[in-house]
C-alpha positions as CSV (number, residue, x, y, z in Angstrom):
1,M,125.3,-7.8,112.5
2,M,128.0,-6.9,115.0
3,N,127.1,-4.1,117.4
4,T,130.3,-2.2,116.5
5,E,129.2,-2.2,112.9
6,S,125.6,-1.0,113.4
7,L,124.4,2.4,112.5
8,A,123.1,4.5,115.4
9,P,120.0,6.5,114.2
10,R,121.0,9.4,116.4
11,Y,124.1,10.2,114.3
12,R,122.7,9.8,110.8
13,D,122.9,13.5,110.1
14,L,126.2,14.0,111.9
15,D,127.8,15.7,108.9
16,L,125.1,18.4,109.1
17,W,125.6,19.2,112.7
18,P,127.6,22.2,114.0
19,T,131.2,21.0,114.7
20,E,130.9,21.7,118.4
21,L,127.8,19.5,118.7
22,A,129.6,16.7,116.7
23,V,132.6,16.9,118.9
24,E,130.4,16.8,122.0
25,A,128.7,13.7,120.6
26,M,132.0,12.0,119.9
27,L,133.2,12.8,123.5
28,E,130.0,11.2,124.9
29,G,130.9,8.1,123.0
30,Q,134.5,8.1,124.4
31,M,133.1,8.4,127.9
32,A,130.6,5.6,127.3
33,A,133.4,3.4,126.1
34,I,135.3,3.8,129.3
35,A,132.2,3.2,131.4
36,A,131.6,0.0,129.5
37,I,134.8,-1.5,131.0
38,Q,133.4,-1.5,134.5
39,P,131.7,-4.9,134.2
40,Q,135.0,-6.5,133.1
41,T,137.2,-5.5,136.0
42,A,137.1,-8.9,137.6
43,A,137.9,-10.6,134.3
44,I,140.9,-8.2,133.8
45,A,142.1,-8.9,137.3
46,A,141.8,-12.7,136.8
47,A,143.8,-12.4,133.5
48,A,146.5,-10.3,135.2
49,D,146.9,-12.7,138.1
50,A,147.1,-15.7,135.7
51,A,149.5,-13.9,133.4
52,A,151.8,-12.9,136.3
53,A,151.9,-16.5,137.6
54,R,152.6,-17.9,134.2
55,L,155.3,-15.5,133.1
56,G,157.7,-16.4,136.0
57,E,161.3,-15.5,135.3
58,D,161.5,-16.2,131.6
59,G,158.0,-16.1,130.0
60,R,157.1,-13.6,127.3
61,L,154.2,-11.2,126.8
62,I,153.1,-11.5,123.2
63,F,150.5,-9.2,121.6
64,A,148.6,-10.2,118.5
65,G,146.2,-8.0,116.4
66,A,145.4,-6.3,113.2
67,G,144.7,-2.7,112.2
68,T,143.8,-0.3,115.0
69,S,143.7,-3.2,117.6
70,G,147.1,-4.4,116.7
71,R,148.6,-0.8,116.8
72,L,147.1,-0.2,120.2
73,A,148.5,-3.5,121.5
74,V,152.0,-2.6,120.2
75,Q,151.8,0.9,121.8
76,D,150.9,-0.6,125.2
77,G,153.5,-3.3,125.0
78,T,156.4,-1.1,124.0
79,E,155.8,1.1,127.0
80,L,156.4,-1.7,129.5
81,T,160.2,-1.6,129.1
82,P,160.8,2.1,129.9
83,T,158.0,2.2,132.5
84,F,158.6,-1.1,134.4
85,G,162.0,-2.3,133.2
86,W,160.3,-5.3,131.4
87,P,163.0,-6.9,129.3
88,P,162.5,-6.2,125.6
89,E,163.5,-9.8,124.8
90,R,160.5,-10.9,126.8
91,L,158.1,-9.0,124.5
92,A,156.9,-9.9,121.0
93,F,154.4,-8.3,118.7
94,L,152.5,-10.2,116.0
95,M,150.9,-7.7,113.7
96,A,148.8,-8.6,110.6
97,G,150.8,-7.4,107.6
98,G,154.0,-7.2,109.7
99,L,155.3,-4.2,111.7
100,D,155.1,-2.0,108.6
101,A,151.4,-2.1,109.2
102,L,151.9,0.2,112.2
103,T,152.3,3.2,109.9
104,Q,150.9,2.0,106.6
105,A,147.4,0.4,106.8
106,Q,147.2,-3.1,105.3
107,E,143.6,-3.9,105.9
108,G,143.5,-7.1,103.8
109,A,146.2,-8.7,106.1
110,E,143.6,-9.3,108.8
111,D,141.9,-11.9,106.8
112,E,144.9,-14.2,106.6
113,G,144.4,-16.8,109.4
114,D,147.3,-18.9,108.2
115,A,149.6,-15.9,108.7
116,G,148.5,-15.8,112.4
117,R,149.5,-19.4,112.9
118,V,152.8,-18.9,111.1
119,A,153.5,-15.9,113.3
120,I,153.0,-18.0,116.4
121,D,155.3,-20.7,115.1
122,A,157.9,-18.1,114.1
123,A,157.8,-16.6,117.6
124,Q,158.4,-20.1,119.0
125,V,155.5,-19.7,121.5
126,T,155.7,-22.1,124.5
127,A,153.7,-22.8,127.7
128,A,155.8,-20.2,129.5
129,D,154.3,-17.4,127.4
130,V,151.2,-15.2,127.6
131,V,149.5,-14.2,124.3
132,V,147.1,-11.3,124.2
133,G,144.8,-11.1,121.2
134,V,142.9,-7.9,120.5
135,A,140.1,-7.5,117.9
136,A,137.1,-5.2,118.1
137,S,134.9,-7.6,116.0
138,G,136.0,-10.6,118.0
139,R,136.3,-12.6,114.8
140,T,139.4,-11.2,112.9
141,P,140.9,-14.3,111.2
142,Y,144.5,-13.4,111.8
143,T,144.0,-12.7,115.6
144,L,141.7,-15.6,116.1
145,A,144.1,-18.1,114.5
146,A,147.0,-16.7,116.5
147,I,145.2,-17.2,119.8
148,E,143.9,-20.7,118.9
149,H,147.4,-21.8,117.8
150,A,149.0,-20.2,120.8
151,R,146.6,-22.0,123.1
152,G,147.4,-25.2,121.3
153,A,151.1,-24.6,122.1
154,G,150.3,-24.4,125.8
155,A,150.5,-20.6,126.1
156,L,148.1,-18.7,128.4
157,T,145.8,-16.7,126.2
158,V,143.8,-13.5,126.7
159,G,141.2,-12.3,124.2
160,I,140.0,-8.7,124.2
161,A,136.9,-7.9,122.0
162,N,134.0,-5.4,121.8
163,N,131.3,-7.8,120.6
164,A,129.9,-10.6,122.9
165,D,129.7,-14.2,122.0
166,T,132.4,-14.0,119.3
167,P,135.0,-16.6,118.4
168,L,138.0,-14.8,119.9
169,L,136.3,-14.8,123.3
170,T,135.6,-18.5,123.0
171,A,139.1,-19.3,121.9
172,A,140.9,-17.5,124.7
173,E,141.3,-18.8,128.2
174,H,140.6,-15.4,129.6
175,P,138.0,-13.5,127.6
176,I,137.5,-9.8,128.2
177,C,134.5,-8.4,126.4
178,V,133.8,-4.6,126.5
179,E,130.6,-4.0,124.6
180,T,131.0,-0.5,123.3
181,G,128.1,-0.8,120.9
182,S,127.5,1.4,117.8
183,E,130.1,4.0,116.9
184,V,129.3,7.6,116.3
185,I,130.5,7.0,112.8
186,A,129.3,3.5,112.0
187,G,132.0,0.9,111.9
188,S,134.8,3.3,112.9
189,T,136.2,1.1,115.7
190,R,139.2,3.4,116.1
191,M,136.9,5.5,118.2
192,K,134.8,3.9,121.0
193,A,136.1,0.4,120.6
194,G,139.7,1.6,120.2
195,T,139.4,3.8,123.3
196,A,138.1,0.9,125.4
197,Q,140.8,-1.5,124.0
198,K,143.6,1.0,124.9
199,A,142.2,1.3,128.5
200,V,141.8,-2.4,128.9
201,L,145.4,-3.0,127.7
202,N,146.7,-0.4,130.1
203,L,144.8,-1.9,133.0
204,L,145.8,-5.5,132.1
205,S,149.5,-4.8,131.5
206,T,149.9,-2.5,134.5
207,A,148.1,-5.0,136.8
208,I,150.5,-7.7,135.6
209,M,153.5,-5.5,136.3
210,V,152.1,-4.8,139.8
211,R,151.6,-8.5,140.5
212,L,155.2,-9.2,139.4
213,G,156.5,-6.8,142.0
214,L,157.7,-4.1,139.6
215,V,155.7,-1.3,141.5
216,Y,156.4,-0.3,145.1
217,D,154.5,2.3,147.1
218,G,152.8,3.5,144.0
219,R,156.1,4.2,142.2
220,M,157.8,2.8,139.1
221,V,160.8,1.5,140.9
222,A,161.8,-0.7,138.0
223,M,161.7,2.0,135.3
224,R,164.7,2.6,133.1
225,I,166.5,5.9,133.6
226,S,167.1,7.3,130.1
227,N,167.0,11.1,130.4
228,A,167.4,14.0,132.9
229,K,163.7,13.9,133.9
230,L,163.8,10.3,134.8
231,L,167.1,10.7,136.6
232,H,165.5,13.3,138.8
233,R,162.5,11.1,139.3
234,G,164.7,8.1,140.2
235,R,166.7,10.1,142.8
236,A,163.4,11.3,144.4
237,M,162.3,7.7,144.6
238,V,165.5,6.6,146.3
239,R,165.3,9.6,148.7
240,D,161.7,9.0,149.7
241,I,161.6,5.2,149.9
242,A,165.0,4.9,151.7
243,G,164.3,7.9,153.9
244,V,167.6,9.7,153.1
245,D,168.6,13.1,152.0
246,D,169.1,14.3,148.4
247,A,172.8,13.9,148.3
248,T,172.8,10.4,149.7
249,A,170.1,9.4,147.3
250,A,172.0,10.7,144.3
251,D,175.2,9.0,145.4
252,A,173.4,5.7,146.0
253,L,171.7,5.8,142.6
254,A,174.9,6.6,140.8
255,A,176.7,3.7,142.6
256,A,173.9,1.4,141.6
257,D,174.4,2.3,137.9
258,N,171.0,4.0,138.0
259,D,169.2,0.9,139.0
260,I,166.5,2.4,141.3
261,R,165.8,-0.7,143.4
262,V,169.5,-1.4,144.0
263,G,170.0,2.3,144.8
264,I,167.2,2.1,147.4
265,V,168.7,-0.9,149.1
266,M,172.2,0.6,149.0
267,A,170.9,3.8,150.6
268,R,169.5,1.6,153.4
269,G,173.1,0.5,154.1
270,L,173.9,-2.5,152.0
271,P,176.9,-2.7,149.6
272,R,176.0,-3.0,145.9
273,D,176.7,-6.7,145.5
274,A,174.7,-7.5,148.6
275,A,171.9,-5.3,147.5
276,R,171.7,-7.0,144.1
277,A,171.8,-10.5,145.7
278,L,169.0,-9.6,148.1
279,L,166.8,-8.3,145.3
280,A,167.6,-11.4,143.2
281,T,166.5,-13.6,146.1
282,H,163.1,-11.9,146.0
283,R,162.9,-11.8,142.1
284,G,163.3,-8.1,142.1
285,N,160.3,-7.5,144.3
286,L,161.2,-4.5,146.6
287,R,158.4,-5.1,149.1
288,P,159.8,-8.2,150.8
289,V,163.3,-6.7,150.5
290,M,162.2,-3.6,152.5
291,H,160.5,-5.8,155.0
292,E,163.7,-7.8,155.5
293,L,165.7,-4.7,155.9
294,D,163.3,-3.3,158.5
295,V,163.5,-6.5,160.5
296,I,167.3,-6.4,160.4
297,Q,167.3,-2.7,161.5
298,E,164.9,-3.5,164.3
299,L,167.1,-6.4,165.5
300,D,170.2,-4.2,165.4
301,A,168.4,-1.5,167.4
302,R,167.6,-4.0,170.1
303,G,171.2,-4.9,170.3
């Protein structure tokens, strides 16, 4: 029997407990789920490094899953565009039962392995892509088939599961196993297993974005400005990173069409086209761009 399906004797009478004690027990489970990730930090880092190297300039991040696991993967992936400026055309979501299953559970769809293979073919997966499969059991037919088929197509594959020695972990090049054990409510993997999956997805995708140079000085310099709050945040980034005053930062960001990285380079003195060209030379990575600007400034100061 899978550990995520087993009944924990401690919680047999959970329905008879005072509500506060039940909530405390559930919280303990959530904390234990996060702690269970610690042994997998090296595996997560290795997967992130490999994914960043594979994605290059045109590879896609593709998430595959069913039920809770699939929904968590979609949630994580959709946040990459506003947070890191990841192009939406370089994202794909393969959800058992289709994207309608995000809001209307279609539990039987997870058993359709053929549908997983069809989804990979429909997405035209290639060796440039990275496919992340998530399944608490580690044996969901849809997700397993998708990962096996994607690997056969040459894609880099990552498998996230909550049971050891399961087919998904064997099928994926980069297996990440977070053993969360029995749930407070037996088999309800939306709880401990789901919490661990969400955290692992956050860690993995954020590490990939960091390695791709979409984070600078602990800031989301590639984020898309879409509201007043983010405009204020963007201006602050330009101000702090370029070392200019508020007015200069606001003007530079506006002239850069609200592209934060371009605005930073413009605030350092380059015209817009030159700023864009310099960033393009370094594939959008602000770190080497700022180093180059520092060197130029130093040489100018020496005369």
